N, C-alpha and C positions, 0 to 999 in steps of 0.2 A: 311171274308180277302181271297184273293186266297194265298195260300202258297203249293205250290209244298209239298212234302212228305218230300223230301229232305232238303228243305229249314225252314222244322217244327220244333222248338225245340222239346225237352224234356218238360215234367210236372219242373224238377227242374231249367232248364234255363230260364223256360218263368217265374217262383217264381221268380232269382235272377233280370232277367230284369225290372219285376214289380216291385221288391223293390229299386231298382237304380233310378228307374224313377224323377225325380225333378220338368218336366214340360213337358206341350200337351197342345194341342188345343181340349178344348171341343166344339162340335158339337150339333148342336141340331136339330128339325125337325118344326119347326113353321109354321103359314099361308101364312107369308110375303116370306117365302124359308128359306132354312138352316141357320143355323147362330152358327159362330163361334169367340171363345174370347182364345187367347192363355193364359194361366196361369201357375200359380207355382207351383206346387202341391206336395203331400206327401203320400204316401202309408201308411191309417191303419192295419195292415193283421189280427190282433186279431180282431179289426171292421169290416174285411169285408168291407171296406169301401177305397175310397179315398177325400182327403180334401185339400181343395183351398181355395181360397178367388177371390172377382170380385168388381170393381169401381161398386160402389153405382148407380154413371148415365149411366152404362152400359144397352140398353137397351135388352140386349139379356134374362135377367135374370123377365125382368121385360115383355117380348114375352112369352104367352104360345105354352107350345111345347107338340109334341107327343108325344108318344112313350118314349122308355129307348133315357136315350142320349149315344155318347160317345166321347171318348177320343182317340185321335189318337198321338200317344209319338213318335216321329223322334229321331234314334240312329246315328250312323254315313253309313255314305255314301258317294260311289264315284262312277264317270266315270271310267269303266276297257277298255283299247283299247285292240283289237285282238292283235296284235300286242308285245304283250307282251305274249304271247302263242309261244313257242317252237315247239306245233303244227302246225303253222302258217307257217310253213318252212317246214311240212311232207306234207300236205293236201291242207292245205288254207281252210279248214271249219273253217271257224271263224268269227263270229262280235262283233260288238262294245253291251256290258250291260254295268250295274249297280250293283256295290253291295250297301247291304244296310242293317238295321235293321228297324222294327217297329213294334210298338205291338200298338193292339187295344181292349179298355178296355171298355166293355158296361157293362148300368146299371140306374137303379134311379135315377135320379138327383132328390136332394132336397134341396131348398134355403134357408139358415134363416138369420135371423137379426136380432135374439137377440144379443143383446152385449155381455153377458157371451159366449154363446156359439161360436161367433167368434173369442171373444180374446182366447179360448183357441183351437181353429183352428189353430189361427196365433202361438202364443206360441208352439203348433206341428210341426208349417211346419218350424220355426224358430230354434229352438232345432234339427231337422232334418239338416237344412242346416247350419248350425253353427257348430254342434259337432266334424268336426276335426279338428276347428280352435284353435291356438294356448291360443287365448283369445277370448272365444266365446261371442259374444252380446245378449241379454238378453233384453225380450221386459221392464222386469223390469228395466232397463238401461234407457228410456226415463222415461221425467216428466208425471205423470199420467196426468196431461190434456190435454198434448197434443199427448196422446197415446189416449184418450179418441175421441179427435180431429179425430183423424186418422182412429179409426176403427167403429166411425159412417160413412167414408165415405165410407163402404166398406160392401158387405156382404160376407156371407158362403157356401159355394157349398159344396156340399156330394154326390157323388155316389157312391152307394151301387153297391157290384160288383157282376156282373151276369156271366159275357162271359169274357177270357182275353183272348185274340192272339195273335200271334208273328209269323213274319217272318224272319230269318236271312239269310239270301244272302250274302255266301261269296266264292262263286267260289267254294262249294262243291260237285257240280257233274262234276268236273276239273278234269281231272289226276293230281297226283303228282310234275309234273313237268309243267303242267301249273299254277296249283298252285302257286309253287314260283314263278314262274316269275310275276302271280298277286301280289304278296309282297312285289317283286323288282322292279316290273313298280311304284306302287304305293309309296312305299318308297322316289325312284328316284325324284320323282313330287316335292314334298320337300311343298303340304302346307297343310295347318292343316288337312283339310278333310279326303283328300289322308293318311297320315297319321295315322289318327286314326282309320283307315279302314285296312292299314295294320299291324297298332299295335292290332288289331283285330285277325285279321287272322294270328300272328305267337304268338297268348298267343293260339291257338289253339279254338278259339268259331266255327268258322265255320267245324273245325276237329271235335267236340263233339257234334257237330248237327247232320253230317254225320256218324257218327258211330252209335247213334241212331238209324240209318235208313238203314245199311251194308257197309258202307266205299263210297270213292269214287267211284261216277258213269260211269264217266268217258265219259261222253254223252256231246256231241257238241251242249251247250245251249242247251240243252234237256229240258224242261217246264220253261223256264225265260220269 
């Protein structure tokens, strides 16, 4: 992954992003070329693995792959206009850019057809996604015969973690004034994506990453 030092999160932040991952694109290299599928997922930190499932009819798991698999987890992202920088009026040396959070998970891919394994994985994923709900749904709520049919229609996906890389590009290479200008500009946009990025910046995610590498550099678009 290309991640300049000032956008590279520390291990603690990367771990937090990993634990919060709920979906991603599973990418494999095959004789037919790259193949990818968007999957719901959950990270089992004690087991050092990512768990997911895929439709049995999906050709990706049936196609031999080379080497390790890659899971791309995309976080909030939004366009950043140079008109939001106060420094535009000072020197004009500004250009558009894009703020984003992305994580690459690389590791050994294993596919499981065993119904018991798949059932355990689905239970793990369901409990992870339902745990914050007032009335969480459980796979035990479904009729056994119906559940058995659903489980036969999928295969289990397991990726043993080898490397986790992340890039948190949140204007932390900008001055404090330009940083604040981006937050204000994104907030004024009014769309969901811009609001998510603005919220991350307001909660100091970009500043935390920057502090780990010496604070705001104030370099106009350096390393972007």
